[in-house]
N, C-alpha and C positions, 0 to 999 in steps of 0.2 A: 578525146577523153574515151570515145567510144573505140576508137583506134587502138589505143592503149589496152582497151580490156580485151579487145580480140585478139591482141598479140599476146597478153598474159595469160589468156584460156588456151591458146593455140599452144604455146611453151610448156603448159602445165599437162597436157594432152600427151605433148611429146615426151615429158619428163615420165608422165605416168605409164608411158608404153615402154618406156626403158626400163623402168622399176619393174614392171611385170615379166619382162624378157629375161635380163639380168638376173632378178631374186629366183627366177624358176632354174636357171643354168646351174645355180647352187646345187641343184639334185644332180650330183655326179657319182654314179653308181659305184664304179670301183677306179679311182686312180690310179695311175702308172700300169694300165692295163691287168690290174690283178683278176685273178679268176679262182677266188677262193671262196668256199661255203661251209658253213656249220651242219652237223647231223641235226636232223627232224627234231629230234628229243630235246635239243635245246632251243627250238625256236619258239618266239610267240605266236600266236594262234593266227595271226593275220599274213602270215607268209605261207606261200604256196610252192609245191614241190617244183614247180617251172622256175623259180626265182632262187632256189638255193645253189649257190655256188659252193666247191670245196673249200674247207677251212683246217688250220692246224689243229692236231688234236691235244687234247687236254687243256690245262689251264697255267698261268703263270704263278710263279713263286710268290707274289704278292697276293693274287685273287687266292690262291690255296691258304695263305695265311688267314685271311677272313673268315673263310671256312673253319678254319681251326678256332679263330675267335668266336664264332657262332656256337661251335661246341663245348667249348669252355665256360662261356656264359650260359648256355641251356643246363649243361652239368650241375653248375651250381644255383641257378634259378631257372627250374623248368617252368614256372609261370610265364617264362617270357614268350613262350610259343603262343599263349593264348592274344598275343599283341598283333599275331600276323593277321592280313586280310583288307580289304579295301575300306575306303570312307566314302560313300556316295554324299555326303554333305558338302564336299568340296567342291561339286557343281555349282553349287549356290554363290560360288566367288565369281563366277563368270559374269552375270548381269551387273556385278559390283564393278568388276574392271573394266568392262566394255563402258558402263557410264562414266566413270572417272575419265578412261580416255578420250572418249568422244566428246565430253564436256570440255575440257581443255582444248580439243582442236577447234571447237566451236569458240572458246575465248579467245583464241588467238588468229581466227580467223579473217579479223580486220586490223590486224596488227602490223607493222612494221617487221621486216624479215629477220632484223637482230633479235625482235621479243620473240619470235617465233623460234630462233634458234637456241635462245636462253631457256625458254620453256621445254624445247625438247629435250636439252641436256639434264635440267634439273628435275623434271618431272617425267616427260615421256619415256626417257630410256628405263627409269626405275618402274613403271607401269609396265611397260614391256618386259623387263627383267621378270617382274611378279608374273606376269602371265606365262612367260618361258618355264618359268619354276613348275606349272603346271603339265606340261610336256613330260617333263619327269616322272612325275606321278602317273600321268596315263600310261606311259610307256610300259610301266612295271604292272599295269592293271591294278592301281591302287585307287581308282576313283570308280571304274566299274570293271567287273572281271568280264561278263559277256558281250559278245562283238559287238550287238546293235547297240546299245545304251554309249559302249565305249565308242565307236564311230561316231554319234549323236554328239557326244562329249568332245571329241577332237576336232569335227567339224567347226562346233559353235566356238570353239578356241581359235580355230584357225581364222574365223571372222574378225577377231580382235588382232590376229597377230599378222595376216596375209603374207604368210612364209612362201605362200605357192607352191607348197607340199615339202617345204625343208623340215617342217616338223615332223613328217613321216620318216624321212631318212635319218633324222636325228633319233628317231624311236629305233629303227632298226640297226643302227651304229652303236647306240648306248648299249642294246642289250647283248649283240654278237660282237663286239669288239671292244669296248671299255671294260664292262664287267668281268668278262674271263681273263683279260690280257692287261690288268693294271701293272704298270712300270715296264711292259716289254714293247720297245719301239717298233718291231717289225709287224706286230698283230693289234696295237691299240690307237685308234686313229685321233687320239688326242693330242699326241706328240707333234712337235713341230718338225718339219722336213729338216733332217740332218744337213743336207748340202746348201739348203736357203740360210741356216742358221749360221753355219762356218764361214757362208761366204760374207755374212754382214760383218761376223765377229771380226774375219780376216780385215776388212775395210777399216773398221776401228782400231784395230790392233797396230796397223801400219800406218794409219792416219787418225791418231786421237784427235787432232784439231778439227776434224770433219764431223764426230761423232754429233755435235749441239746442233751444227746447221742440218744434218741428215736426220736427226731425231725430230728437230722443228719440222722439218719438210714431211715427214710422215705423218706427225700430229695434224699438221695443215689438211692435208689429203685427206685423213679421217674424222675431221671437223665438217667438212663439204657433205651437204645431201648426197647418198649413196657413193660417198668416197671412199667408204670401207668396203662396199659391196662390188664397186666396179673398177674405179681409180687406182686404189692400193696395190692390188693385185696385178695391175699391170704395169705401173709406174715403177714402184719401190724394187722389185727383183730384177729389173733389168738394170736401174742405176747400181744395184750391188753387184751383180755379174760383171759388168762393164768394170767397175773401180776395182775388183779384187782379181778378174782374170778367172775366176773359179765357176763352175757350172752351180746352179742354184736350185737343182731338181734331183732327186734321188732315182736312180734308173733301178733300183732294185724293187721289184715287186713287192708292195707291202699289205697287208690284210686289212682293210677300213671297214669291216661290217657287212652285211648284206644290204642289199637295196629294194626300195619298192618298185613294183613294176607299174607302166606307165598307166594302166587301168586302175591300179590302187592309188596312185598320186591324181588321177583327173579330178575326183570331188573336190580335193584340197585346192585345186588350183581355181577350179570355178568358183568357190566359195571366197577365193581371197580376190579374185577378179570382182565379182559382185559387190563385195565390203569397199573395195577400193572405188568402183562406179558409184555406189551409193552415197560414201562420204564426198566425193567430189560433186555430186548433184546436190546433196542436201547441205553442206557446209561450205562449198566451194573450195578452189584450189589451193588456197594458203592453208586451210584444215588439213588437206591432204600433203602438202608441203610439211607440215609439223608431224605427221604420222611416219611419212618417209624418213624425215630426220631423225625421228626415235628410233627407228628400227636400225638406221645407220649407224648411229651412235652407240647402239646397243651392242651391236656386232663387232665394232673396230677397238681401235686403241684407246679411243677417248671412251668406252664402255667401264666406267671405273669399277663398279659393283660386280659386273659379269667377268670382268678379265682378272679383277682381283680374288674373286673367288675360285677362279681357275687355277691361278697362281699359288694358293695356298691350300689347295686340296690332297694333293700328292706330292711328297717329297722327290719320290722317283728312285732314291737310293737306300732307302729303309724297308728292309724286310721284315723286321719285326713291327713296326707300326707304320704301314705303308700308307694311312689315309689319316688325315687330321681334321677336325672339326672346329668350327666357329660357333659360337653360342651368344653372340651379340644380339642386339633389339633389332637387327635387320632382319633376323628371321622370321619375324612378325609378318613382314611383307612378302618374304621371299619362300612361305610354306615349308619351313625349317629346313631348307636344302644345307644350310651350315652344319647340320648333323650328318655330316659325310662319312665319318667313321662308322657310325652307327648304321647308315644304310646300306653300307658295302656288306656289312656283316649279317643283317637282316633285310635284304631288299624286298622281302614281302611285307614289311609294316610300313603303313602310311604315315605321312608327315604329322598327323594329329598325335601319334602315338610315340613317335622317335625319342622325345624327350624321356619316357618312360625308361627306356633302355638304359640310359645313362644313370638315371636316378636309381633304377634297382641293381644295376651292375658296373658302379663307378671303377671298379678293380680292373675290368676290361676295357671301357671306353673312357681314357684318360688323355689321351694324344691331342692336343688342343694345336690351332695355328699359333706360330710365334708372332706372326704380324696382323694388324687389321687389314681389310680389304683395300682401304685407300693408301696403307703404308706399303703393302706388298706392291701394288700398281705403280706407286712413286718410285720404288727401288727399280722396278721393271723397267720403266722410262729411261730413268738416271743412268741406269747400265745398260743403255742401247739396245733395249728390249732383251732383257736376259730370257732364257729359256724357263718354262713352266716346270719344267722337270729336271733333276739332276741325275744324269744318266752316264754309266762307264763310256759309252759310245762317245758322250760329249770330251772325253778325256785325251781321245787321240784324233790326230788330223785324219779325217774319212775321205781325203780326196782322192785316192784310189778308186774307193767305192763310187764317188760321186762322177769321175771320168767313165765309170763303167769298165774298169780294168780286173773288177772281182768276178768271180764266175756266179752266175744268177740261180740261186738255189730258191726252193721253197723254203719257207720260214721254218725253221727248226721246231719238229714235233716235240712237246712237252708230255710227259708222263701224266696221263688220265688219272685224276684222284678229285672224286666227287665227296 
């Protein structure tokens, strides 16, 4: 028994180290060698001149449409301007989320592995999704506006998430890549790599009978602890590349947002490490497994609510209503992130006041998701992991681009309109 305990603890120490190293590697400053940066006037105040690369000028047509929607709403309902501003009481959610997450980790700390997996799937990833929704609030400075309390909140949130700085990377990318360039493949980091997508589609088109097996293999990998963080990105891209004979990585540089410096990320890494070590010391290795498994499920193809939300937010090909909202009860635990159309039009309105936008201006905010998060996820899986956006780029074979036969140019500059 002593020997088995030692083996168990050693294995979990090894797994913990892998978790720390691999999760930290998720901080990928500029994939594909991009060297693009925004102007200082558009940057959140946690960025410094030394980390600012160049970026395309202007914003995408779909992002411009949200500016127009905001102007339309304010012209008819000027009182909407008073809804802007942070909501400091959001910080009270942190101890509650921490208590729920660590309590479940303690409850399963002496349970069989299959019980831990079920708990991570049905409870852990939802708690993680709820906590991750707060990253969205804080990156827009909708919890605390000043730098010091914002940093304190972010680090407290990091204690729950243990993202090893990934949340800081998200904050950079969300502000400098996603919001200004909705619907723009070359500049919005949320779009799947076109070459990886078409390599997978090529396999399913040429060998439709293989799709169920490859889909099942993908889900199996994503069901494993750290499977979505480590294995999925190593195994499946190689499988699709070999079976399709096509490149699976876009060689054309894309702007994926600014990135935090090592100095900015260091406190987050230290807090994550301290949180994992404390959980291991106080609750044991199986509790840490529950936490890691919850994180992995949330990030992967079995993160049903997280993936379903991403699949329903932006159609990709609608320049009139570029964003959809979901008004279901899941917003109660996701801090109203379903009010996505309202958020993109009024990004300075905190989550507690987003429903007011729709209530006051329903003629502006009426575009709803056509499917629930679960239905969108299920269709995504059944379709062989369909893209989350419908883009004109998807309708043509991009093999010349993927093979590097196109001249590499900086992303087209769009006319600036604020």
